PDB file of N, CA, C and O in Angstrom:
ATOM      1  N   MET A   1      53.009  76.643 108.471  1.00  0.00           N
ATOM      2  CA  MET A   1      52.530  77.176 107.079  1.00  0.00           C
ATOM      3  C   MET A   1      51.040  77.340 106.852  1.00  0.00           C
ATOM      4  O   MET A   1      50.291  76.376 107.010  1.00  0.00           O
ATOM      5  N   LEU A   2      50.572  78.570 106.473  1.00  0.00           N
ATOM      6  CA  LEU A   2      49.228  79.343 106.588  1.00  0.00           C
ATOM      7  C   LEU A   2      48.358  78.540 105.532  1.00  0.00           C
ATOM      8  O   LEU A   2      48.654  78.303 104.361  1.00  0.00           O
ATOM      9  N   SER A   3      47.597  78.300 105.993  1.00  0.00           N
ATOM     10  CA  SER A   3      46.475  77.613 104.859  1.00  0.00           C
ATOM     11  C   SER A   3      46.229  78.708 103.978  1.00  0.00           C
ATOM     12  O   SER A   3      46.788  79.804 104.033  1.00  0.00           O
ATOM     13  N   LEU A   4      45.088  78.231 102.905  1.00  0.00           N
ATOM     14  CA  LEU A   4      45.081  79.412 101.721  1.00  0.00           C
ATOM     15  C   LEU A   4      43.598  80.385 102.312  1.00  0.00           C
ATOM     16  O   LEU A   4      43.147  81.469 101.942  1.00  0.00           O
ATOM     17  N   ARG A   5      43.164  79.423 103.356  1.00  0.00           N
ATOM     18  CA  ARG A   5      41.895  80.515 103.890  1.00  0.00           C
ATOM     19  C   ARG A   5      42.345  81.953 104.482  1.00  0.00           C
ATOM     20  O   ARG A   5      42.194  83.151 104.244  1.00  0.00           O
ATOM     21  N   ASN A   6      43.011  81.067 105.429  1.00  0.00           N
ATOM     22  CA  ASN A   6      44.306  82.106 106.568  1.00  0.00           C
ATOM     23  C   ASN A   6      45.041  82.965 105.414  1.00  0.00           C
ATOM     24  O   ASN A   6      45.137  84.176 105.615  1.00  0.00           O
ATOM     25  N   THR A   7      45.515  82.479 104.335  1.00  0.00           N
ATOM     26  CA  THR A   7      45.930  83.455 103.642  1.00  0.00           C
ATOM     27  C   THR A   7      45.173  84.832 103.351  1.00  0.00           C
ATOM     28  O   THR A   7      45.417  85.990 103.689  1.00  0.00           O
ATOM     29  N   LEU A   8      44.004  84.162 102.474  1.00  0.00           N
ATOM     30  CA  LEU A   8      43.101  84.946 102.378  1.00  0.00           C
ATOM     31  C   LEU A   8      42.388  86.087 102.884  1.00  0.00           C
ATOM     32  O   LEU A   8      41.952  87.083 102.307  1.00  0.00           O
ATOM     33  N   VAL A   9      42.353  85.524 104.762  1.00  0.00           N
ATOM     34  CA  VAL A   9      42.015  86.552 105.595  1.00  0.00           C
ATOM     35  C   VAL A   9      42.660  87.806 105.754  1.00  0.00           C
ATOM     36  O   VAL A   9      42.230  88.953 105.874  1.00  0.00           O
ATOM     37  N   VAL A  10      44.103  87.174 105.717  1.00  0.00           N
ATOM     38  CA  VAL A  10      45.298  88.542 106.010  1.00  0.00           C
ATOM     39  C   VAL A  10      45.598  89.028 104.471  1.00  0.00           C
ATOM     40  O   VAL A  10      46.407  89.955 104.412  1.00  0.00           O
ATOM     41  N   ILE A  11      45.243  88.705 103.603  1.00  0.00           N
ATOM     42  CA  ILE A  11      45.271  89.500 102.440  1.00  0.00           C
ATOM     43  C   ILE A  11      44.007  90.495 102.391  1.00  0.00           C
ATOM     44  O   ILE A  11      44.050  91.484 101.660  1.00  0.00           O
ATOM     45  N   PHE A  12      42.881  90.212 103.186  1.00  0.00           N
ATOM     46  CA  PHE A  12      41.090  90.884 103.080  1.00  0.00           C
ATOM     47  C   PHE A  12      41.981  91.875 104.073  1.00  0.00           C
ATOM     48  O   PHE A  12      42.266  92.992 103.640  1.00  0.00           O
ATOM     49  N   LEU A  13      42.375  91.527 105.253  1.00  0.00           N
ATOM     50  CA  LEU A  13      42.639  92.625 106.537  1.00  0.00           C
ATOM     51  C   LEU A  13      43.628  93.600 106.199  1.00  0.00           C
ATOM     52  O   LEU A  13      43.815  94.615 106.870  1.00  0.00           O
ATOM     53  N   ILE A  14      44.192  93.334 105.281  1.00  0.00           N
ATOM     54  CA  ILE A  14      45.537  94.460 104.672  1.00  0.00           C
ATOM     55  C   ILE A  14      44.871  95.282 103.145  1.00  0.00           C
ATOM     56  O   ILE A  14      45.193  96.430 102.838  1.00  0.00           O
ATOM     57  N   ALA A  15      44.165  94.650 102.544  1.00  0.00           N
ATOM     58  CA  ALA A  15      43.768  95.201 101.332  1.00  0.00           C
ATOM     59  C   ALA A  15      42.597  96.435 101.932  1.00  0.00           C
ATOM     60  O   ALA A  15      42.822  97.645 101.967  1.00  0.00           O
ATOM     61  N   VAL A  16      41.399  95.785 102.349  1.00  0.00           N
ATOM     62  CA  VAL A  16      40.354  96.675 102.623  1.00  0.00           C
ATOM     63  C   VAL A  16      40.551  98.271 103.257  1.00  0.00           C
ATOM     64  O   VAL A  16      40.052  99.347 102.926  1.00  0.00           O
ATOM     65  N   PRO A  17      41.539  97.873 104.343  1.00  0.00           N
ATOM     66  CA  PRO A  17      41.835  99.348 104.926  1.00  0.00           C
ATOM     67  C   PRO A  17      42.598 100.356 103.966  1.00  0.00           C
ATOM     68  O   PRO A  17      42.644 101.585 104.022  1.00  0.00           O
ATOM     69  N   SER A  18      43.295  99.308 102.901  1.00  0.00           N
ATOM     70  CA  SER A  18      44.366 100.210 101.899  1.00  0.00           C
ATOM     71  C   SER A  18      43.609 100.969 101.020  1.00  0.00           C
ATOM     72  O   SER A  18      43.825 102.162 100.810  1.00  0.00           O
ATOM     73  N   ILE A  19      42.497 100.148 100.363  1.00  0.00           N
ATOM     74  CA  ILE A  19      41.458 100.598  99.515  1.00  0.00           C
ATOM     75  C   ILE A  19      40.409 101.682  99.962  1.00  0.00           C
ATOM     76  O   ILE A  19      39.861 102.458  99.178  1.00  0.00           O
ATOM     77  N   LEU A  20      40.218 101.645 101.188  1.00  0.00           N
ATOM     78  CA  LEU A  20      39.598 102.985 101.989  1.00  0.00           C
ATOM     79  C   LEU A  20      40.134 104.093 102.085  1.00  0.00           C
ATOM     80  O   LEU A  20      39.460 105.115 101.958  1.00  0.00           O
ATOM     81  N   MET A  21      41.412 104.127 102.320  1.00  0.00           N
ATOM     82  CA  MET A  21      42.272 105.233 102.911  1.00  0.00           C
ATOM     83  C   MET A  21      42.415 105.857 101.449  1.00  0.00           C
ATOM     84  O   MET A  21      42.040 107.023 101.333  1.00  0.00           O
ATOM     85  N   SER A  22      42.920 105.205 100.314  1.00  0.00           N
ATOM     86  CA  SER A  22      43.155 105.715  99.476  1.00  0.00           C
ATOM     87  C   SER A  22      42.195 106.707  98.644  1.00  0.00           C
ATOM     88  O   SER A  22      42.662 107.441  97.773  1.00  0.00           O
ATOM     89  N   GLN A  23      40.905 106.684  98.947  1.00  0.00           N
ATOM     90  CA  GLN A  23      39.847 107.530  98.049  1.00  0.00           C
ATOM     91  C   GLN A  23      40.457 109.057  98.595  1.00  0.00           C
ATOM     92  O   GLN A  23      41.245 109.297  99.510  1.00  0.00           O
ATOM     93  N   PRO A  24      39.828 109.877  97.741  1.00  0.00           N
ATOM     94  CA  PRO A  24      40.047 111.138  97.790  1.00  0.00           C
ATOM     95  C   PRO A  24      38.878 111.788  98.566  1.00  0.00           C
ATOM     96  O   PRO A  24      37.713 111.391  98.534  1.00  0.00           O
ATOM     97  N   PRO A  25      39.433 113.021  99.386  1.00  0.00           N
ATOM     98  CA  PRO A  25      38.621 113.695  99.982  1.00  0.00           C
ATOM     99  C   PRO A  25      37.530 114.401  99.478  1.00  0.00           C
ATOM    100  O   PRO A  25      37.756 115.123  98.508  1.00  0.00           O
ATOM    101  N   ASP A  26      36.295 114.348  99.962  1.00  0.00           N
ATOM    102  CA  ASP A  26      34.883 114.883  99.415  1.00  0.00           C
ATOM    103  C   ASP A  26      35.437 116.493  99.319  1.00  0.00           C
ATOM    104  O   ASP A  26      36.192 116.933 100.186  1.00  0.00           O
ATOM    105  N   PRO A  27      35.070 117.160  98.395  1.00  0.00           N
ATOM    106  CA  PRO A  27      35.546 118.631  98.274  1.00  0.00           C
ATOM    107  C   PRO A  27      34.812 119.424  99.273  1.00  0.00           C
ATOM    108  O   PRO A  27      33.661 119.082  99.543  1.00  0.00           O
ATOM    109  N   PRO A  28      35.399 120.556  99.919  1.00  0.00           N
ATOM    110  CA  PRO A  28      34.620 121.325 100.852  1.00  0.00           C
ATOM    111  C   PRO A  28      33.400 122.232 100.260  1.00  0.00           C
ATOM    112  O   PRO A  28      33.557 123.022  99.329  1.00  0.00           O
ATOM    113  N   GLY A  29      32.179 122.011 100.921  1.00  0.00           N
ATOM    114  CA  GLY A  29      31.361 122.811 100.358  1.00  0.00           C
ATOM    115  C   GLY A  29      30.457 122.144  99.158  1.00  0.00           C
ATOM    116  O   GLY A  29      29.591 122.795  98.572  1.00  0.00           O
ATOM    117  N   GLY A  30      30.772 120.705  98.846  1.00  0.00           N
ATOM    118  CA  GLY A  30      29.644 119.688  98.257  1.00  0.00           C
ATOM    119  C   GLY A  30      29.883 120.369  96.855  1.00  0.00           C
ATOM    120  O   GLY A  30      28.971 120.592  96.058  1.00  0.00           O
ATOM    121  N   GLY A  31      31.018 120.631  96.673  1.00  0.00           N
ATOM    122  CA  GLY A  31      31.009 120.737  95.435  1.00  0.00           C
ATOM    123  C   GLY A  31      31.274 120.034  94.388  1.00  0.00           C
ATOM    124  O   GLY A  31      30.873 118.886  94.576  1.00  0.00           O
ATOM    125  N   VAL A  32      31.920 120.206  93.023  1.00  0.00           N
ATOM    126  CA  VAL A  32      32.031 118.870  91.744  1.00  0.00           C
ATOM    127  C   VAL A  32      32.861 117.947  92.765  1.00  0.00           C
ATOM    128  O   VAL A  32      33.581 118.318  93.692  1.00  0.00           O
ATOM    129  N   PRO A  33      32.518 116.455  92.281  1.00  0.00           N
ATOM    130  CA  PRO A  33      33.446 115.532  92.341  1.00  0.00           C
ATOM    131  C   PRO A  33      35.114 115.665  92.195  1.00  0.00           C
ATOM    132  O   PRO A  33      35.257 116.442  91.251  1.00  0.00           O
ATOM    133  N   PRO A  34      36.174 115.353  92.584  1.00  0.00           N
ATOM    134  CA  PRO A  34      37.424 115.634  92.592  1.00  0.00           C
ATOM    135  C   PRO A  34      37.796 115.042  90.709  1.00  0.00           C
ATOM    136  O   PRO A  34      38.802 115.479  90.151  1.00  0.00           O
ATOM    137  N   CYS A  35      36.968 114.190  90.070  1.00  0.00           N
ATOM    138  CA  CYS A  35      37.401 113.662  88.838  1.00  0.00           C
ATOM    139  C   CYS A  35      36.023 114.842  88.357  1.00  0.00           C
ATOM    140  O   CYS A  35      34.939 115.218  88.802  1.00  0.00           O
ATOM    141  N   GLY A  36      37.044 115.115  87.003  1.00  0.00           N
ATOM    142  CA  GLY A  36      36.334 116.077  86.148  1.00  0.00           C
ATOM    143  C   GLY A  36      35.881 115.196  85.329  1.00  0.00           C
ATOM    144  O   GLY A  36      36.323 114.048  85.287  1.00  0.00           O
ATOM    145  N   PRO A  37      34.773 115.720  84.446  1.00  0.00           N
ATOM    146  CA  PRO A  37      34.326 114.683  83.442  1.00  0.00           C
ATOM    147  C   PRO A  37      35.139 114.749  81.910  1.00  0.00           C
ATOM    148  O   PRO A  37      35.763 115.692  81.422  1.00  0.00           O
ATOM    149  N   PRO A  38      34.910 113.536  81.419  1.00  0.00           N
ATOM    150  CA  PRO A  38      34.702 112.420  82.207  1.00  0.00           C
ATOM    151  C   PRO A  38      35.726 112.053  82.788  1.00  0.00           C
ATOM    152  O   PRO A  38      35.373 111.309  83.703  1.00  0.00           O
ATOM    153  N   PHE A  39      37.261 112.208  82.756  1.00  0.00           N
ATOM    154  CA  PHE A  39      38.186 111.787  83.859  1.00  0.00           C
ATOM    155  C   PHE A  39      39.067 112.821  84.111  1.00  0.00           C
ATOM    156  O   PHE A  39      39.740 113.247  83.172  1.00  0.00           O
ATOM    157  N   GLY A  40      39.186 113.317  85.251  1.00  0.00           N
ATOM    158  CA  GLY A  40      40.358 114.405  85.809  1.00  0.00           C
ATOM    159  C   GLY A  40      41.544 113.557  85.958  1.00  0.00           C
ATOM    160  O   GLY A  40      41.616 112.330  85.894  1.00  0.00           O
ATOM    161  N   ALA A  41      42.419 114.385  86.158  1.00  0.00           N
ATOM    162  CA  ALA A  41      43.809 114.215  86.504  1.00  0.00           C
ATOM    163  C   ALA A  41      43.888 113.450  87.523  1.00  0.00           C
ATOM    164  O   ALA A  41      44.638 112.479  87.417  1.00  0.00           O
ATOM    165  N   ILE A  42      43.114 113.663  88.856  1.00  0.00           N
ATOM    166  CA  ILE A  42      43.402 112.619  90.063  1.00  0.00           C
ATOM    167  C   ILE A  42      42.560 111.709  90.620  1.00  0.00           C
ATOM    168  O   ILE A  42      42.342 111.441  91.802  1.00  0.00           O
ATOM    169  N   CYS A  43      41.970 111.123  89.269  1.00  0.00           N
ATOM    170  CA  CYS A  43      41.241 109.743  89.530  1.00  0.00           C
ATOM    171  C   CYS A  43      42.132 108.844  90.113  1.00  0.00           C
ATOM    172  O   CYS A  43      43.184 108.570  89.535  1.00  0.00           O
ATOM    173  N   PRO A  44      41.847 108.366  91.158  1.00  0.00           N
ATOM    174  CA  PRO A  44      43.092 107.224  91.416  1.00  0.00           C
ATOM    175  C   PRO A  44      42.032 105.756  90.977  1.00  0.00           C
ATOM    176  O   PRO A  44      40.891 105.322  91.136  1.00  0.00           O
ATOM    177  N   ILE A  45      43.139 105.471  90.435  1.00  0.00           N
ATOM    178  CA  ILE A  45      42.946 103.977  89.670  1.00  0.00           C
ATOM    179  C   ILE A  45      44.013 102.974  89.858  1.00  0.00           C
ATOM    180  O   ILE A  45      43.773 101.767  89.907  1.00  0.00           O
ATOM    181  N   ASP A  46      45.293 103.527  89.972  1.00  0.00           N
ATOM    182  CA  ASP A  46      46.714 102.801  90.193  1.00  0.00           C
ATOM    183  C   ASP A  46      46.042 101.762  91.422  1.00  0.00           C
ATOM    184  O   ASP A  46      46.210 100.546  91.323  1.00  0.00           O
ATOM    185  N   GLY A  47      45.389 102.264  92.405  1.00  0.00           N
ATOM    186  CA  GLY A  47      45.400 101.341  94.008  1.00  0.00           C
ATOM    187  C   GLY A  47      44.744 100.000  93.398  1.00  0.00           C
ATOM    188  O   GLY A  47      45.417  98.970  93.361  1.00  0.00           O
ATOM    189  N   GLY A  48      43.805 100.021  93.059  1.00  0.00           N
ATOM    190  CA  GLY A  48      43.014  99.002  92.428  1.00  0.00           C
ATOM    191  C   GLY A  48      43.446  98.218  91.631  1.00  0.00           C
ATOM    192  O   GLY A  48      43.300  96.999  91.717  1.00  0.00           O
ATOM    193  N   VAL A  49      44.151  98.919  90.575  1.00  0.00           N
ATOM    194  CA  VAL A  49      44.836  97.884  89.676  1.00  0.00           C
ATOM    195  C   VAL A  49      45.975  97.119  89.958  1.00  0.00           C
ATOM    196  O   VAL A  49      46.031  96.009  89.429  1.00  0.00           O
ATOM    197  N   SER A  50      47.099  97.561  90.842  1.00  0.00           N
ATOM    198  CA  SER A  50      48.127  97.262  91.796  1.00  0.00           C
ATOM    199  C   SER A  50      47.675  96.034  92.302  1.00  0.00           C
ATOM    200  O   SER A  50      48.291  94.972  92.205  1.00  0.00           O
ATOM    201  N   PHE A  51      46.271  96.246  93.001  1.00  0.00           N
ATOM    202  CA  PHE A  51      45.785  95.026  93.956  1.00  0.00           C
ATOM    203  C   PHE A  51      45.594  93.634  93.159  1.00  0.00           C
ATOM    204  O   PHE A  51      45.914  92.480  93.443  1.00  0.00           O
ATOM    205  N   LEU A  52      44.866  94.278  91.915  1.00  0.00           N
ATOM    206  CA  LEU A  52      44.369  93.115  90.838  1.00  0.00           C
ATOM    207  C   LEU A  52      45.285  92.159  90.339  1.00  0.00           C
ATOM    208  O   LEU A  52      45.110  90.965  90.099  1.00  0.00           O
ATOM    209  N   ILE A  53      46.637  93.117  90.178  1.00  0.00           N
ATOM    210  CA  ILE A  53      47.797  92.187  89.656  1.00  0.00           C
ATOM    211  C   ILE A  53      48.871  91.477  90.797  1.00  0.00           C
ATOM    212  O   ILE A  53      49.754  90.664  90.525  1.00  0.00           O
ATOM    213  N   ALA A  54      48.552  91.996  92.085  1.00  0.00           N
ATOM    214  CA  ALA A  54      49.213  91.552  92.693  1.00  0.00           C
ATOM    215  C   ALA A  54      48.181  90.122  93.082  1.00  0.00           C
ATOM    216  O   ALA A  54      48.856  89.101  93.212  1.00  0.00           O
ATOM    217  N   ALA A  55      47.204  89.998  93.209  1.00  0.00           N
ATOM    218  CA  ALA A  55      46.406  88.670  93.446  1.00  0.00           C
ATOM    219  C   ALA A  55      46.514  87.819  92.517  1.00  0.00           C
ATOM    220  O   ALA A  55      46.460  86.604  92.702  1.00  0.00           O
ATOM    221  N   GLY A  56      46.751  88.622  90.930  1.00  0.00           N
ATOM    222  CA  GLY A  56      47.167  87.553  89.748  1.00  0.00           C
ATOM    223  C   GLY A  56      48.234  86.423  89.800  1.00  0.00           C
ATOM    224  O   GLY A  56      48.323  85.214  89.587  1.00  0.00           O
ATOM    225  N   LEU A  57      49.051  87.555  90.232  1.00  0.00           N
ATOM    226  CA  LEU A  57      50.240  87.183  90.476  1.00  0.00           C
ATOM    227  C   LEU A  57      50.432  85.881  91.753  1.00  0.00           C
ATOM    228  O   LEU A  57      51.115  84.872  91.580  1.00  0.00           O
ATOM    229  N   ALA A  58      49.785  86.150  92.815  1.00  0.00           N
ATOM    230  CA  ALA A  58      49.821  85.269  93.898  1.00  0.00           C
ATOM    231  C   ALA A  58      49.058  84.090  93.276  1.00  0.00           C
ATOM    232  O   ALA A  58      49.649  83.010  93.292  1.00  0.00           O
ATOM    233  N   LEU A  59      47.759  84.140  92.695  1.00  0.00           N
ATOM    234  CA  LEU A  59      46.865  82.647  92.259  1.00  0.00           C
ATOM    235  C   LEU A  59      48.080  82.257  91.361  1.00  0.00           C
ATOM    236  O   LEU A  59      48.782  81.414  91.918  1.00  0.00           O
ATOM    237  N   GLY A  60      48.422  82.544  90.415  1.00  0.00           N
ATOM    238  CA  GLY A  60      49.866  82.184  89.405  1.00  0.00           C
ATOM    239  C   GLY A  60      50.654  81.158  90.085  1.00  0.00           C
ATOM    240  O   GLY A  60      50.825  79.973  89.798  1.00  0.00           O
ATOM    241  N   GLY A  61      51.204  82.044  91.283  1.00  0.00           N
ATOM    242  CA  GLY A  61      52.527  81.265  91.964  1.00  0.00           C
ATOM    243  C   GLY A  61      51.615  80.069  92.526  1.00  0.00           C
ATOM    244  O   GLY A  61      51.978  78.958  92.140  1.00  0.00           O
ATOM    245  N   LYS A  62      50.795  80.093  93.145  1.00  0.00           N
ATOM    246  CA  LYS A  62      50.111  78.933  94.142  1.00  0.00           C
ATOM    247  C   LYS A  62      49.558  78.046  93.105  1.00  0.00           C
ATOM    248  O   LYS A  62      49.440  76.982  93.713  1.00  0.00           O
ATOM    249  N   LYS A  63      49.076  77.818  91.687  1.00  0.00           N
ATOM    250  CA  LYS A  63      48.742  77.071  91.048  1.00  0.00           C
ATOM    251  C   LYS A  63      50.055  76.723  90.334  1.00  0.00           C
ATOM    252  O   LYS A  63      50.135  75.516  90.105  1.00  0.00           O
ATOM    253  N   ALA A  64      50.988  77.363  89.965  1.00  0.00           N
ATOM    254  CA  ALA A  64      52.482  76.836  89.650  1.00  0.00           C
ATOM    255  C   ALA A  64      53.389  76.041  90.546  1.00  0.00           C
ATOM    256  O   ALA A  64      54.258  75.226  90.237  1.00  0.00           O
ATOM    257  N   TYR A  65      52.880  76.581  92.060  1.00  0.00           N
ATOM    258  CA  TYR A  65      53.827  75.743  93.353  1.00  0.00           C
ATOM    259  C   TYR A  65      52.981  73.969  93.250  1.00  0.00           C
ATOM    260  O   TYR A  65      53.514  72.862  93.178  1.00  0.00           O
ATOM    261  N   ASP A  66      51.651  74.324  93.281  1.00  0.00           N
ATOM    262  CA  ASP A  66      50.552  73.171  93.119  1.00  0.00           C
ATOM    263  C   ASP A  66      51.160  72.319  92.285  1.00  0.00           C
ATOM    264  O   ASP A  66      51.632  71.267  92.718  1.00  0.00           O
ATOM    265  N   MET A  67      51.237  72.693  90.849  1.00  0.00           N
ATOM    266  CA  MET A  67      51.387  71.992  89.749  1.00  0.00           C
ATOM    267  C   MET A  67      53.033  71.370  90.177  1.00  0.00           C
ATOM    268  O   MET A  67      53.390  70.226  89.897  1.00  0.00           O
ATOM    269  N   SER A  68      53.602  72.033  90.648  1.00  0.00           N
ATOM    270  CA  SER A  68      55.134  71.391  90.797  1.00  0.00           C
ATOM    271  C   SER A  68      54.997  70.316  92.219  1.00  0.00           C
ATOM    272  O   SER A  68      55.726  69.327  92.302  1.00  0.00           O
ATOM    273  N   ARG A  69      54.401  70.512  92.849  1.00  0.00           N
ATOM    274  CA  ARG A  69      54.083  69.381  94.347  1.00  0.00           C
ATOM    275  C   ARG A  69      53.577  68.185  93.000  1.00  0.00           C
ATOM    276  O   ARG A  69      54.226  67.173  92.735  1.00  0.00           O
ATOM    277  N   ARG A  70      52.750  68.457  92.541  1.00  0.00           N
ATOM    278  CA  ARG A  70      51.853  66.862  92.087  1.00  0.00           C
ATOM    279  C   ARG A  70      52.728  66.363  91.049  1.00  0.00           C
ATOM    280  O   ARG A  70      52.385  65.335  90.466  1.00  0.00           O
ATOM    281  N   LYS A  71      53.695  66.880  90.766  1.00  0.00           N
ATOM    282  CA  LYS A  71      54.719  66.197  89.261  1.00  0.00           C
ATOM    283  C   LYS A  71      55.574  65.207  90.146  1.00  0.00           C
ATOM    284  O   LYS A  71      56.080  64.175  89.704  1.00  0.00           O
ATOM    285  N   SER A  72      55.676  65.670  91.515  1.00  0.00           N
ATOM    286  CA  SER A  72      56.848  65.257  92.269  1.00  0.00           C
ATOM    287  C   SER A  72      56.566  63.911  92.818  1.00  0.00           C
ATOM    288  O   SER A  72      57.411  63.334  93.503  1.00  0.00           O
TER     289      SER A  72
END
């Protein structure tokens, strides 16, 4: 069974490349950024929100598992 530290390392190694690859490319010629003022239609915020939700679910699941083991 993986320890908490090993689990966090695996999540980090999967999450960081995914976040870095999800960034939109720079516009050619150094024009305006892809997100218009104040927010454009192509601003990628879903990836980060999904990771935060997944991390919260994982933390909640671990705490629930620990509590159930402590009661037994």
